[in-house]
C-alpha positions as CSV (number, residue, x, y, z in Angstrom):
1,M,172.1,189.3,150.0
2,A,169.6,190.2,147.3
3,R,169.6,188.3,144.0
4,P,170.1,190.1,140.8
5,N,166.8,190.8,139.0
6,D,167.7,188.5,136.1
7,E,168.6,185.6,138.3
8,P,165.7,183.2,138.9
9,L,164.5,182.7,142.5
10,I,164.7,179.3,144.2
11,H,161.5,177.4,144.5
12,T,161.2,175.8,147.9
13,A,159.7,172.6,148.9
14,A,156.7,174.4,150.4
15,W,156.2,176.3,147.1
16,N,156.3,173.0,145.1
17,Q,153.8,171.5,147.6
18,V,151.4,174.4,147.3
19,V,151.5,174.5,143.5
20,G,151.1,170.7,143.4
21,S,148.1,171.0,145.7
22,A,146.6,173.8,143.7
23,D,147.0,171.6,140.5
24,T,145.3,168.7,142.3
25,L,142.4,170.9,143.5
26,A,141.8,172.4,140.0
27,R,141.9,169.0,138.4
28,F,139.5,167.6,141.1
29,M,137.1,170.5,140.5
30,G,137.1,169.8,136.8
31,H,138.9,173.0,135.8
32,E,141.1,173.3,132.8
33,A,143.6,175.6,134.4
34,V,145.1,176.5,137.8
35,N,144.2,179.9,138.7
36,P,145.1,182.2,141.7
37,E,142.0,181.0,143.5
38,H,143.4,177.4,143.5
39,L,146.7,178.5,144.9
40,V,144.9,180.5,147.7
41,L,142.7,177.5,148.5
42,A,145.8,175.3,148.6
43,V,147.5,177.6,151.0
44,L,144.4,177.9,153.3
45,L,144.1,174.1,153.4
46,D,147.6,173.7,154.7
47,P,147.7,174.8,158.3
48,D,151.5,174.6,158.2
49,Q,151.6,177.6,155.8
50,L,152.3,181.0,157.5
51,A,149.5,182.7,155.5
52,S,147.1,180.1,156.7
53,Q,148.2,180.6,160.3
54,V,147.9,184.4,160.0
55,L,144.4,184.3,158.5
56,A,143.4,182.0,161.4
57,T,144.2,184.8,163.9
58,I,141.8,187.2,162.2
59,A,139.1,185.1,160.7
60,D,137.6,181.6,160.8
61,R,139.8,179.8,158.4
62,E,137.3,177.0,157.7
63,Q,134.6,179.6,156.8
64,V,136.9,181.3,154.4
65,V,137.8,177.9,152.8
66,A,134.1,177.0,152.5
67,A,133.3,180.3,150.9
68,L,136.1,180.1,148.4
69,R,135.3,176.5,147.5
70,E,131.7,177.6,147.0
71,A,132.7,180.5,144.8
72,I,135.1,178.3,142.7
73,Q,132.5,175.5,142.3
74,S,129.6,177.8,141.5
75,T,128.1,177.8,138.0
76,S,129.2,181.4,137.5
77,Y,132.9,180.6,137.9
78,S,134.4,180.4,134.5
79,R,138.1,181.0,134.8
80,S,139.9,178.8,132.3
81,A,142.9,178.9,130.1
82,V,142.5,181.6,127.5
83,A,144.5,182.0,124.3
84,G,147.7,183.8,125.3
85,E,147.2,182.9,129.0
86,E,148.0,179.2,128.8
87,S,150.5,178.6,131.6
88,S,154.1,178.7,131.6
89,E,155.8,176.0,133.4
90,K,158.8,178.0,134.6
91,E,160.7,176.5,137.4
């Protein structure tokens, strides 16, 4: 049964694991904020995640991970917390 729009969704253990991994990756890379790129990388690095498994059927997951890491660690990458975009810690 669908939840009413105003009722918060449940965060699963898998969600918490991916978010925690994304936070760890961002910190390890010296970034000030967790961005979508960190979440995607966290999912790709976990072979138990469905999205990672699906991607592996159509592309070389390791190549995608390497390309994403390279892009995130490049000198031109500049995503950081901006006024008004600092995060919300809704759970």
